[in-house]
C-alpha positions, -999 to 999 in steps of 0.1 A, spaced: 419 269 -149 409 242 -126 379 247 -104 357 225 -82 324 214 -93 295 189 -88 295 165 -118 268 140 -127 288 112 -145 256 94 -157 219 94 -151 211 79 -119 247 81 -106 258 99 -75 271 133 -79 310 137 -77 327 168 -62 357 171 -83 381 194 -102 372 203 -138 391 223 -164 372 254 -173 381 272 -205 384 309 -209 353 326 -223 350 326 -262 332 349 -284 298 359 -268 306 343 -236 314 355 -200 332 339 -171 314 341 -137 327 334 -102 296 320 -82 287 337 -50 258 311 -44 237 285 -61 203 270 -50 196 234 -48 165 230 -69 144 200 -73 149 203 -111 185 195 -106 172 162 -89 150 156 -120 181 160 -141 200 134 -121 174 108 -120 165 113 -159 131 127 -153 144 156 -174 169 144 -202 201 163 -207 234 153 -221 258 137 -195 283 138 -181 272 173 -169 280 199 -142 245 204 -126 232 236 -109 210 262 -129 201 287 -100 229 311 -92 245 343 -89 279 357 -91 303 382 -105 316 384 -140 354 380 -141 361 379 -178 343 386 -211 348 372 -246 349 390 -279 317 408 -288 300 408 -254 283 442 -245 266 453 -214 288 431 -191 323 438 -179 345 423 -152 330 431 -117 293 431 -129 271 412 -105 247 388 -124 219 364 -120 223 333 -141 194 328 -165 191 290 -175 166 295 -202 178 324 -225 154 331 -253 167 332 -288 144 361 -300 137 345 -333 116 314 -330 77 314 -331 73 315 -293 96 344 -291 78 362 -318 46 359 -299 63 373 -269 63 339 -250 99 338 -244 94 313 -215 84 287 -243 115 295 -266 123 265 -288 159 271 -285 163 280 -248 181 247 -240 203 244 -271 233 253 -249 229 223 -227 245 202 -255 276 223 -258 310 212 -241 312 233 -211 344 219 -194 365 188 -192 377 165 -163 413 160 -155 413 131 -179 398 150 -208 363 138 -206 338 164 -220 313 178 -197 281 196 -205 263 222 -185 230 207 -170 206 235 -179 229 259 -197 247 274 -168 266 248 -147 261 266 -115 274 239 -91 309 251 -95 332 278 -82 332 294 -114 314 288 -148 315 301 -185 282 307 -201 267 327 -231 262 363 -223 225 359 -226 227 336 -196 239 364 -173 216 392 -164 228 422 -145 216 421 -108 193 450 -100 206 473 -73 196 467 -37 196 429 -39 222 409 -19 243 389 -44 242 356 -23 204 357 -19 201 367 -56 208 331 -65 172 322 -58 161 347 -84 173 325 -112 146 298 -108 124 296 -75 115 333 -73 110 339 -111 89 307 -112 68 313 -80 63 351 -89 53 344 -124 30 315 -116 9 339 -95 11 371 -116 13 357 -152 -2 323 -152 -28 322 -127 -32 360 -125 -43 362 -89 -65 391 -81 -69 410 -49 -92 394 -25 -90 358 -41 -82 327 -22 -50 308 -32 -39 273 -23 -3 263 -28 5 226 -30 41 218 -20 61 240 1 96 237 -12 116 267 -26 92 274 -54 62 269 -32 75 294 -5 83 319 -34 46 313 -46 32 321 -11 51 354 -10 40 361 -46 3 354 -36 6 379 -6 20 405 -30 -8 400 -53 -32 408 -25 -47 373 -19 -71 375 10 -64 338 21 -33 318 13 -36 280 21 -2 262 21 -6 224 15 23 199 22 30 164 32 53 173 61 40 191 91 75 206 95 67 231 66 41 249 85 64 274 102 82 281 69 49 284 50 34 310 76 65 331 77 62 334 38 25 345 39 3 314 45 -28 322 65 -36 284 69 -17 252 66 -31 219 56 -14 185 59 -18 168 27 -38 134 26 -67 119 8 -91 146 23 -72 176 12 -97 189 -12 -123 187 14 -102 205 40 -95 233 15 -132 237 8 -140 237 46 -117 266 48 -135 285 20 -170 282 30 -174 250 12 -167 268 -21 -130 259 -28 -101 282 -36 -102 307 -64 -66 296 -75 -46 265 -68 -7 264 -76 7 229 -78 45 229 -71 53 192 -66 47 176 -101 29 146 -87 -3 132 -103 -19 130 -69 -13 166 -59 -22 181 -94 -57 161 -91 -60 173 -54 -53 210 -65 -77 208 -92 -104 194 -69 -97 221 -43 -107 249 -64 -143 264 -67 -164 259 -97 -147 280 -124 -115 280 -104 -79 280 -118 -51 256 -112 -16 264 -125 8 233 -125 45 244 -119 59 211 -107 79 189 -131 65 153 -131 77 122 -148 59 106 -179 45 80 -156 26 105 -134 -9 102 -151 -37 126 -142 -72 112 -150 -105 134 -155 -138 123 -167 -157 143 -194 -186 151 -172 -167 166 -143 -147 189 -169 -180 201 -181 -197 205 -147 -170 223 -128 -157 246 -154 -123 246 -139 -91 256 -158 -60 234 -156 -28 253 -170 8 243 -175 34 269 -163 69 270 -176 95 291 -157 65 311 -142 57 322 -178 82 349 -169 105 371 -190 135 375 -168 146 408 -183 111 422 -176 105 406 -142 138 408 -124 134 446 -120 99 443 -106 110 416 -83 138 437 -71 115 465 -62 95 442 -41 128 431 -24 138 466 -17 106 477 -3 104 447 21 74 428 3 96 398 -7 121 382 16 146 360 -2 162 347 30 128 332 41 132 308 13 165 294 25 164 267 50 201 260 52 233 273 38 257 245 27 292 242 8 298 226 -25 307 192 -9 272 191 7 253 191 -25 247 151 -25 234 153 10 209 181 -1 197 159 -29 189 132 -2 170 158 18 149 167 -12 141 130 -18 130 129 18 107 160 16 127 181 40 133 218 41 126 245 15 157 254 -4 194 246 4 217 275 -7 252 265 -17 277 295 -6 310 296 -23 
């Protein structure tokens, strides 16, 4: 079957919107018709080589849709089931999974090397992060398709697959924000906006959004920010000024830049906690001296996929959505079509907007 998709022909090359030949689902696989896919900064990291995956590839890892066919041996999913795509399915058997740290599964991305589809001339294509969501339809392992909880609109649900799980988990599982604490969020893209809402859900008393673009302020405040700081060399001082010169209890860094990681760490109080969600390149070096590490007693923590277990967290997040505490539509800055994805990549490079949503 031929479907249209956004294909990355090589690292650093422009995306090509083209037809691909998608196979029928094999044993343990399901076919999904996409309702929507989010354009995430991680897709940009795949295209420019910051994150290495086999190419050529169909990008897109944040999506939702409806099962149209199932392969042999699939249980719990039938045609017509609405699903959220899970780009990092846990194997259940590696040391990380045995510890309950499914977000660190050593085999979660093994599927990115499989042959996902072919171009018209027979060129083999891989799924960028397992799911190949930048396409009208996709075929994925059943573990990559999680039933969508009731009461969540299917189109908006695409954002659950990455931005919301990551932002929610960063606050609730990694930083473990407590009621009454002050939280500073660095980088107000899709994940940052989800993080702001999660901090509000956690009961943070003050939520400070930090971004290089003044155009992000309105978005940030709509998602729960009580204050907005325009990022510059004086950002840590500005955050401390808003917190009685103490600093924030928690900082969540969503940009993956050495400069903003360092600023986030400096913006926390003595004994404060910084969680790094953003994915940076190997050339982004963050430097600390031994004396300041001792003196400030701060904690700097990495965070993969929000330290989330999607099977556990999706029902909890769905409850927040149904009860009005989490607004998925507030994370979307524009609705686009498949052909507009290359332009959306340019917007991300320019630091514009929060999250573009591809609607099929």
